[in-house]
C-alpha positions in Angstrom: -23.2 -64.8 -23.1 -19.5 -63.8 -22.7 -20.5 -60.3 -24.0 -23.0 -60.0 -21.3 -20.4 -60.8 -18.6 -18.0 -58.3 -20.1 -20.6 -55.6 -20.3 -21.8 -56.2 -16.8 -18.2 -56.2 -15.5 -17.5 -52.9 -17.4 -20.6 -51.3 -15.8 -19.5 -52.4 -12.3 -16.0 -51.1 -12.8 -17.4 -47.8 -14.1 -19.8 -47.5 -11.2 -17.1 -48.3 -8.6 -14.3 -46.2 -10.1 -16.6 -43.1 -10.5 -17.9 -43.4 -7.0 -14.3 -43.9 -5.7 -13.3 -40.5 -7.0 -16.1 -38.8 -5.1 -15.7 -40.9 -2.0 -12.0 -40.5 -1.6 -12.0 -36.7 -2.3 -15.0 -35.9 -0.1 -14.3 -38.5 2.6 -10.6 -37.3 3.0 -11.7 -33.7 3.2 -14.3 -34.6 5.8 -11.8 -36.7 7.8 -9.3 -33.8 7.9 -12.0 -31.4 9.1 -13.1 -33.8 11.8 -9.5 -34.3 12.9 -8.7 -30.6 13.1 -12.0 -29.6 14.7 -12.0 -32.4 17.4 -11.3 -31.5 21.0 -7.6 -31.4 21.3 -7.1 -31.0 17.6 -5.1 -28.3 15.8 -8.2 -26.1 15.5 -10.8 -27.3 18.0 -14.4 -26.5 17.0 -16.6 -28.6 19.3 -19.9 -27.6 17.8 -18.8 -28.2 14.2 -17.2 -31.5 15.3 -20.3 -32.8 17.1 -22.5 -31.8 14.1 -20.3 -33.5 11.5 -19.8 -36.5 13.7 -23.5 -36.9 14.2 -24.1 -36.6 10.5 -21.4 -39.2 9.7 -22.9 -41.6 12.3 -26.4 -41.1 10.9 -25.5 -42.0 7.3 -23.3 -44.9 8.4 -26.2 -46.4 10.2 -28.6 -46.5 7.2 -28.5 -49.8 5.3 -27.5 -49.2 1.7 -30.7 -50.6 0.1 -32.8 -48.2 2.2 -30.6 -45.3 1.3 -30.7 -46.3 -2.3 -34.5 -46.0 -2.4 -34.7 -42.9 -0.2 -32.3 -41.0 -2.4 -34.2 -41.6 -5.7 -35.5 -38.0 -5.8 -32.0 -36.6 -5.2 -30.5 -39.0 -7.8 -33.1 -37.9 -10.3 -32.3 -34.3 -9.6 -28.5 -34.7 -10.0 -28.3 -37.2 -12.8 -31.7 -36.8 -14.5 -32.7 -40.5 -14.0 -32.9 -43.1 -11.3 -31.9 -46.0 -13.6 -28.6 -47.0 -15.0 -24.9 -47.0 -14.0 -24.5 -43.3 -13.4 -27.6 -43.1 -11.3 -26.1 -45.6 -8.9 -23.0 -43.5 -8.4 -24.9 -40.9 -6.3 -26.2 -43.3 -3.5 -22.9 -45.3 -3.6 -21.0 -42.1 -2.9 -23.3 -40.9 -0.2 -23.2 -44.3 1.4 -19.4 -44.7 1.4 -18.2 -41.1 2.1 -18.9 -41.3 5.9 -17.6 -44.8 6.0 -14.2 -43.9 4.5 -14.1 -40.6 6.4 -14.3 -42.3 9.7 -11.6 -44.8 8.8 -9.3 -42.0 7.6 -10.1 -40.0 10.7 -9.0 -42.9 12.9 -5.7 -43.2 11.0 -5.1 -39.5 11.4 -5.8 -39.7 15.1 -3.2 -42.4 15.6 -0.3 -40.2 14.6 2.2 -39.7 17.4 1.4 -36.4 19.1 5.1 -35.8 19.6 5.5 -35.4 15.8 2.8 -32.8 15.7 4.3 -30.9 18.7 7.7 -31.0 17.0 6.2 -29.5 13.9 4.4 -26.8 15.8 7.6 -25.9 17.7 9.4 -25.5 14.3 6.7 -22.9 13.4 4.8 -25.0 10.9 1.3 -23.8 10.1 -1.7 -26.0 10.4 -2.0 -27.0 6.8 1.8 -27.6 6.6 1.3 -30.0 9.5 -1.6 -31.7 7.8 0.3 -32.0 4.5 3.8 -32.9 5.7 3.1 -34.7 9.0 -0.5 -36.0 9.3 -1.1 -37.3 5.8 2.3 -39.0 5.2 2.3 -40.7 8.6 -1.3 -41.8 8.2 -1.0 -42.9 4.6 -0.7 -46.7 5.2 -3.9 -46.6 7.3 -5.7 -44.4 4.8 -4.7 -46.8 2.0 -6.0 -49.7 4.0 -9.2 -47.9 4.7 -9.5 -47.1 1.0 -9.1 -50.8 0.2 -11.9 -51.7 2.6 -14.1 -49.0 1.1 -13.6 -50.2 -2.5 -14.5 -53.7 -1.4 -17.6 -52.5 0.3 -18.4 -50.5 -2.8 -18.2 -53.5 -5.0 -20.7 -55.3 -2.8 -23.0 -52.3 -2.7 -22.8 -51.9 -6.5 -24.0 -55.5 -6.9 -26.9 -54.7 -4.6 -27.7 -51.6 -6.7 -28.4 -54.0 -9.6 -31.6 -54.9 -7.8 -33.0 -51.5 -8.8 -31.8 -51.4 -12.4 -28.3 -50.0 -11.9 -26.8 -52.5 -14.2 -23.5 -54.3 -13.6 -22.9 -57.8 -12.2 -25.6 -57.6 -9.7 -28.2 -56.8 -12.3 -26.9 -59.7 -14.4 -27.1 -62.2 -11.5 -30.7 -61.1 -10.7 -32.1 -61.1 -14.2 -30.5 -64.4 -15.3 -29.5 -66.2 -12.2 -32.6 -65.5 -10.1 -35.5 -64.5 -12.4 -34.6 -67.1 -15.1 -33.3 -69.8 -12.8 -29.9 -69.9 -14.6 -27.9 -71.1 -11.7 -24.6 -71.1 -13.6 -24.9 -67.4 -14.2 -25.3 -66.8 -10.5 -22.2 -68.8 -9.6 -20.2 -67.2 -12.4 -21.1 -63.7 -11.2 -20.1 -64.7 -7.6 -16.7 -66.0 -9.0 -16.1 -62.8 -10.8 -16.9 -60.7 -7.7 -14.7 -62.9 -5.5 -11.8 -62.5 -8.0 -12.4 -58.7 -8.1 -12.4 -58.4 -4.4 -9.3 -60.6 -4.0 -7.5 -58.4 -6.6 -8.4 -55.2 -4.8 -7.4 -56.6 -1.4 -4.0 -57.9 -2.7 -3.3 -54.5 -4.4 -4.3 -52.5 -1.4 -2.2 -54.5 1.0 0.9 -54.2 -1.3 0.4 -50.4 -1.6 -0.1 -50.0 2.1 3.2 -51.9 2.8 5.0 -49.7 0.3 3.9 -46.5 2.1 4.6 -47.9 5.6 8.1 -46.5 6.3 8.0 -48.1 9.8 8.5 -51.6 8.3 
C-alpha cells in the first residue's frame, strides 16, 4: 500500500509542478499587460484592459469541477486524452492562470507611484520600469500570491482525481470512498495537509526574504 501512496503523491507533484510552470508564466504576463493597459497605467489601453479583465473575471467565476468537464474536448485536442496526470494539467492551468494573474496585478498596483514617476523622470523606458521597479518592488506580494495559487492547485488536483486524473484525490476516491477504506481517506488528508503546510511555510519564508522593507 505504501507504493500506492508514493505513486499517488508523485502524480500529484507532477500535476502541480507542471501546471505551476504554465500558470506562473502566463499569469505573470497577463498581470503585466493588465497593469500597463489599465487607466492610469504606463500604456493605457482601456478596451484591451476591459476585455482582458472581463475574461479573467469570467474564468475565475467558473467552479473547477465544471471547468474540468467543459474543457474535456480542449484537453483531448491538446494532450490527446482526457484521462491521466497530463490531461489534468490543462484545466488546472486554465483555472489558476486568471486567479494568479489577478493577485499579481494587485501586487503590481500597490507600488508607490512616486517610484514610477522617478524612474520615468530618469528617462527609463516602460519595460525598464517593469523590470527594475515594478517586479522587484512587487516580488514579496507576487511570491505570496504564488503560494496561495500552489495551495489552491493542490486542492484542485485532488478534485481532478474524481475524473481519473490520478494522484492523491484518485487514491482517496477509489479506496477511501468506493471501497470504504476509511484509513486511506484519512491518510490522504494527512498527506495533503502536510503538503499544504510545507508550501505555506516555504512561501512565507521566501516572501520575507524578498521583502526589503523589513
